[in-house]
N, C-alpha and C positions, 0 to 999 in steps of 0.2 A: 503494499499499499505506499501511497505516496505522502509518507511522514518525513519531514527532514530531521534525520536522526544520525547520531554519531555514537559509536559505542564508547569513545573516550570522553569522560567529563571534563569540563575546563578546570584549570587551576582556582580552587575556591579559597584561597588564602585570605589573609586580612585585606579588607577592601581599603583603598587608597582614600585619603581624606579629601574631601569635596573642594573642587577649585571653582570659585564663582563663575570664571571664563572657562567654558566647558573644554575647550581645545587650546592648549597653550600656542601662542603665536611664536613661529621660529624668529631668532633675534634678528634676522635679516630682512624681516617685514615689519619693523617698528614703525615704518612710515605710514602704515595703513590703520595702525590701531586707533587713530583719531576718529575715524569713521565708523568704528565699530559699535554696534548696539549693546547696551548693557543687557546682561542675562536677567530674565523676569524673576520675580519673587518666587521662593520655593512653596511647593504645595505639601511635600512631605520630605523627611530627612533624606538627603541624596544617597546616603548609604543603603538605606531600604530598597530604592529603585535599583541600585547597583546589585544588591543581593538577589532581588526578584529576576533580574536579567540573566545572572549567573545560574541560578537556580532552573530557570527555564531551559537555558542551555544544556544543562545536565540532565534534565528531565526528558527533553526530546528523544533521547535514545530509547526510551521505554514506549514510545507512540507506535503502535502497530495496528491500531483499530481506528478507523475514520469516524466510527459512531461514537467513540469515546468523548465524554465531556471535556471541554478545555481545562488544563491544569490550573491549580488555584493561582500560581504565579502569573500566568497569561491573564486571568481575569482581574487580578488586583492591577496589573499594568495597565489593562484596559480602564479600568475604573480611574486611575491617575491621570489617563491621557484625555479623559473626557472634559478636563479643564484645560484652558489654553496653557497656562503656566506648567501644568502636568505634562502636556504634550511635549514641551520643550525639554523638561527634564528627562522623559523616557528616551527621547531621540539623542540628546547628547549624552546620555549616559551609555547607550549603545555604541556611540562613536568612540567613547574613551575606552570601553572595557572588553567589547567582543574581541576575542584573541584571534591573532593573525594566522596562527597554526592550527586552528580548529577547521577542518575542511568544509563544515556546515555552518560556520559563523554567518557568512552572508545569507543562507537560507534562514537562520535565526531571525535576522533583521527583518526578512520578507513576512516571516509569520508573525511578528509583533505589528508591522505595519498594517497586515491584512486584517488584524483583528482590532485596530485602533479606529477612532472616529476619522473621517475624512478631514484633513487640515485645509484651511482656507489660504487663498493665494497670499493674503497679507501675513499669516503665521509663516508661510514658507519662505517669502522674502525677508522676513524678520529674521529666521533661522539662518539664511544665507549671510545676512549681515552680522549677526553673532559670531558666525564661523570666520568671518573675514575671507570670503572666498575672492580670490583673484589670481591672476598669473603671477604676481609676486609671491604668493603664498605657495603656489605649486612649485615655484623654482627656489625656494628657501634651501639653503646649504644644510641645514640639520633637520630635514624633514622626518617626521615619525610615519612611516610605512603603515603601520597598524591603524592610526587616526585617519590618515588620508583615504585609505582603501575604504574604511567604514564609512567616510563621508560620500564617497563615490557610489556606494551601494545604496546609501539613504537617498541620494539624488535620483537614482534609478527608480527605487520604490516611489518617490514622490512622483515623477514623471509618469509611472504606471497608474497612479490614482488620479492624476488631473488630466484634464483634457481640454482642447480648444483653447479660448481666450486665457483661461487660467493657466495652463501649460506655458502659453507663449508669454504671459506677464512674469512667470517664475523664471524663465530662461533669460536672465539679465546678462548684459554684456560682461560683467565681472564673472558670473557663474560660468558663462560658456568659455571665457578665457582660461578659467581655472581648469576645466576639463581638457581643453584642447592642448594646454601647455604640457600636460602629461603625454598626450599622443606625440606631440612635435619633438619633445626631448627624451622620450623613452627611458626614463630613469631606472623604474623599478616596474617589472612586468605585472605584479600583482594589482598595482594601482592602475596601470596603463588599461588593463583588461575592464575592470570595473567602470573606468571613466568611458571607455568605448561603449560598454552596455548602456550606461546612463544617457549617453548621446543617442544611441539607438531608440531609446524609449521615450525620449523627448522628440524624436523625429516622428512618432506616431501621429503628431499634429502637423498638418501639411505646412504651415507658415514656419514652424520651428526647422522642419526638414530642409526647406529652401534656405533658411539662414545659416545652418549648419554646413549645408552643401556649399554654399557661396563662400563662406570662411575658410573651408578646407581647400577650395579650388584657388583661392587667392595666394596660398603659399607657393613659393618657388618649386617645392617638393611636396606634393600632397602627402601628408603623413601616413594614410591609410596604404598607400602604394608602397611605402617603406614597410609598414608593419605586416601587410600579407604575405611577405617574403618568409615569414617565420611559421606559416602554415605546416610545415613538414619538420620543424624543429624538434631536436631530442630533448631540449628543455621543455618540459610539459606546460609551464606555465606560459612561455612565448608561444608555444604551439596553440593554446587557447586565443592568445591575441591574435595571431596569425588566421586562424578560422574565423574569428569574429570580424576582422578587418576585410577578409575576402568576402564573406557574407554581406557585409555592409555595403561594400563597393558594387555588388550585384544586385542587391535589392533597394538599397536606400540612397546612398551617396555616389551615384555612377560619374565616371570621369570619361569626359569625350575624347574618343581615340582608344579607349581601353577596351578591348574585347571581353565579353562576359565569360566567366570561368568555364561554363559548359561548352563553349564554342572552341576553346583550346584544349581541354584535357582529353588524353587518349583513352578511349574507352573500347578499343579493339579486342584487348583480351579479357574484358570484363563481361561474365555472362550471368552473374547473380549480383544483387545489390538490394539496398533498403528501397522499398517500394513507395515512391512519392505520391502515389495514388491510395496508398494504404496506411496512411499517417495521421495522427491528430493534428490540429491545426497550428500549433506554435512550435512545432518542432524542426529545427535547422538541420538540413541535410547537405553534405558537401558536394561539390560538382561532379566527384565519381561515384556518389551514392553509397560511399562505404564508412564515411565518418557522420556521427550525429550529435548534436547538442541542443540542450534546453536552457533558455534564458528567461522563461516564464514561471510565474509562481505554480501553475497547474503541472499535473503529473502527465507528460506527453510520452506517447507510445508510437510504435512502428513495426511492422512486419516485412520479412523479406519478399522476394518477387515471385517464389514458388514454393509449394509444400511438399513434403515427402511423406510416403505412406507404406514404404516397405525397405527392408535393409537396414544398414547402419550408416548414419551420416553424423558429420562433425564439423564444427567451425569454431573459429578463435575470436576473441575480443581483446584489443588493447585497451587497458585501463587509462584514460588521460587524467581524470579527476577521481578522487578517492570517495566521494560522496555516495549518496543513495541512488542507485540503479538497479533495476531487476531484469536481469538478462536470462533468456531461456528459449521457450517454445509455446507456441499458441497455435490454435486452430481458428478458422474464420468464425466460428461462434463466439470466440473471445472478444468481447466489446471494450472499445477504449472510452472510458468515462473520465476524461482527463480532468475536469473541473470538480468532479467528486473524489479525486485522488486514487482512482482504481486503474490498475494497469496489467501488465504480465504477471500472472500468479495469483490475481485476485478474483479468480473464478474457476469453476471445475474444469474449463477447457484450456488451462494454460498452467505452466510450471516455470519457476524462475529462482535464480540465485542472487541475493543481495548481500555482497560482500563487505559493504559497509557495516550493516548491522549484524553480519553473519547469520542471515536467516535464508532458509528455503521457503518459497511461497507457494502454496496451492490452495485453491478455493478460498482466498482471502485469510487463510490461516498460516501463521509462520511456524516453522520448526526451527529451533535454535541449532546452530552449529558452533558450540564454543571451544571446540579444540583446534580451530584454525585461526590465523590472525587476519585482521581486516585487510582489504586490499589496499594498494598504493598505486601511484602512477607509474606507469611501467609494467605492471602486472599483466599476464595472460591468463584470460578465463577461457578455459576449454569447454565446450558443450556437446555432448554426445547423446545421440538417442539410437537405440537398437529396437526397432519394430518387431523383430523376431524373438528376442529375449524379453521384451516388454520391460525396458529399463531405460532411464535417462541418468547420465552421470555428468557431474560437474567437477573440474578441476581448476586449480590455480597454479600457474607456473609448473604445470606437469604433476602437481601432488594432488591426490584425490580428496575431494571435499565430501561429496555424499552421491550415494547410488539411490534413485527414486523410482517408486513403481506407482506412484498416486494416480497419474493420468490415465494409465491402463486399467487399473482397478476401478475407478470411477466410470470410464468407458464400458467396462463389462457390466456394471451395476445398472447403467442406464441404455443397455442393448445398443451401443454406438459402434459401428463397424469402421474402425480407423483405416482399415485398408481401402476403403472407397476413396476414390480421387478427391470428393468434395470434403472428406474429413482428415486430410492430411495435416501435419505439422508444419508451420513456418517458424524459422529462426525469427525471434522477436525481442524486443527490449523496451522498458519504461526508463523515464529520466525525470529526477527531481530538478529543482532549479539550479542552474549553474554547473551542470553536469555533462560530461562529454566522454565518448569512447568511440573506438574504430574497429570495424568488423573486417574479418578476413574469411572469405569464403572459399579461399583456395587459389586466388590469383597470385598470391605470393605463398612462398613455403611455409608450412605450419611450424610453428616453434617447439610445441610439445604434442606431436601427433600420438593418438591412442595405440594400444598394443594389440589392436585387432583389425583386420580388415574393414575399411569404410569407404563410403562414396563422398565424393566432393561436390559440393554445390556448383562451383564454377564449371566443372566438367560436364554437368548434366543440364545446365540452364541453358536456355535459348531466348533471346531478347532481340527486337528489332531495333533498329538505330533509333527510332521513335522513343521506344520504351527505355532506351538507356540515357536519354537526355534528362538531366535535373535541372529543369528550367526555372529561373527565379520566380517566386509567386506571384510578383507584381505583373510579369508577362503573362502568366496563366489568366490573372484577372482581367488584363487588358483584352486578351482573346475572347474571354466569356462575353465581355460587355459588346464585343463587335459581333458577336454569335446573333443570327436571327433564328427565332422560333417560329414554326408553322403556326398559324392561327388555330389549327385543330389538332395541335400536338397534345400527346398525354401529358397531364399535369403533373405525373410521377417521373417518368424517364426522359420526356420533352425530345422523343426520338419517333416513336410510332404514332400513327394517327389514333386518335381517342374515338373508340367505336362502341364502348361497352356502357351499360347502365345497370347500376347495382339495385337489386330489389331485395326488400320492400322499400327502402329508404329513397330509391330514385336518383341518387346522385350519380352524375356522369361526368366524362372527362378523362377516361382512363382507356388504355390499350389493352388488348386481350393478354399479352405476355404478363403485364403488370397485375391485371385483375386475377390471373390463374395463381398467382402467390399470395392474394390477400384472403384473409378469414373474415375480417371487420372492414367496415367502410372507413377510409382514411379520414373522412370529413366529420362524421358524427359517431363512429365506433360502433353503429349498429352491426348486428350480425348478418352476414351476407346469405341468402337463402338462395338466391338465383342470379345469375348473369344473364342480361338480355344484350344481344348485339344488334347494333343499328347499322345501316348501310352508310358509308361515308361519302 
């Protein structure tokens, strides 16, 4: 399930005394302190807010059920943030104390923001003034990486919350200078990454997107063009920066004369990839279809391009971020409920391994795997399914994690014939916020191949040139807008002619292919007793 969790609790040692100005100004930025807005009066003792945030960060590891009530610490933070002064306290506390080395620290900030009241634009502008955001701050000599990283995460969360004129008002020149300075001078990848993600989220508003694009293109060297070169870096933080920069150049901040990534990537040897037509809405997929990333608060999922229903199959995943991902197998009957936090392993039709929380997931029920270490960037997760022996096996760096038979046992109880082509298993994965991994279906040599004969996805897949193209979503939407629909087209598939009338409700506008799959009327939910065909 899509709970942002980590097995390692943060350091809960003595809480530092409260500093009225929540983020210390580096010595090189004294010139801007005169314009800084004073911190508002306190609602509660700041140490209490700090302790609640650290307690929440530690408790997140135990979240395994989306139906659970919110933890007490989160409820208390919500109550504090209902007052304007309290909202400032909660935000500035997160900026100061969310640790840099906790892989789910940024996700914890998104959880708190998601549960807090929506801030006004005046609140947000006041916050940016309190923090003294500017290019001078970003370029200070004695920069605090933890604080600046957290500020960028906060800015991204705020941009996600606000839209339209409010978002435009919040993206002041000083705030934009602050984020762009990190991109231009590339000082610390963890800050650059979240500054770039924040800019992406501000760009959800068209006016902001045009403003940011104009500023980037004014530079002699567009910083995104330099950052995208890190997309294949062996430094996994810079690799994330490169991925996000390339995605932003293709989807948001296009550069005249630059070919889109899908137009230049060599797909000749790739016959299996993550299916861009079978993916939840906010997942980012690389131009070669083999790398996926989520920067949304929702739990995003994807399946590969074809299922398997006989024999032994194997694929590997390179872990790029050490947070919550559920990697494994799913049938077509497994649904992606990204906004509810349900993904691969959260129904009876799928199975997954979550190496962050060290859990095997099936039917939304976790099985602990306490005898293995949590995964880390650079680890290789191996996923094997043996349809004949009726077992699925997970490994990490070639070391056996668990052998699972859940999927096959449930299928027998439900009389599901897994050997039918419509019931096969797809390689699949789900991602929490700020997580990324790369799939290997056999286009490259496997690092830890299993010790039994197996089939390779890439050797048995078959894709047309069109199916291999990972086209930016904006282009797909533009093509949809240009598509004309026939006046009498079916209102479900928009392809065949509508010719059927449902009885007894008398609703019409559906083709024979679509009505053959219906048991209830999609308009009124009345049972369908008869289908009458009209001449078209």
